[in-house]
C-alpha angles and dihedrals in degrees: 000000000000090000091051094054092043092052094049094044094047090050093054101038125091090214104041090171091068095055111114122182123185128183128200126182120205097179103260099046142016119233114207116191120197121196121186137170113281093248091052096050093087091052094050093047094041132196109326088351095291097137093046090049091051092052089050090050092053090048091051091053090049090047094051089055089053093043097241140100124250134201123194121207120188114203 
């Protein structure tokens, strides 16, 4: 799931070198943290959060296939 978020964020961001994705697993859920440059944050979140919501939807589909839950944080 980390690779999926990293691919999407780097495709959207103006500064793809500053995209940092970390993934932690606490057993019942997977926490994916996405860090981008301050000027790319608006692009990754999107108007009214539509891009972020789309990324979360794709993550949920991937999580269902793996039988787990996933949470995305954008920093």
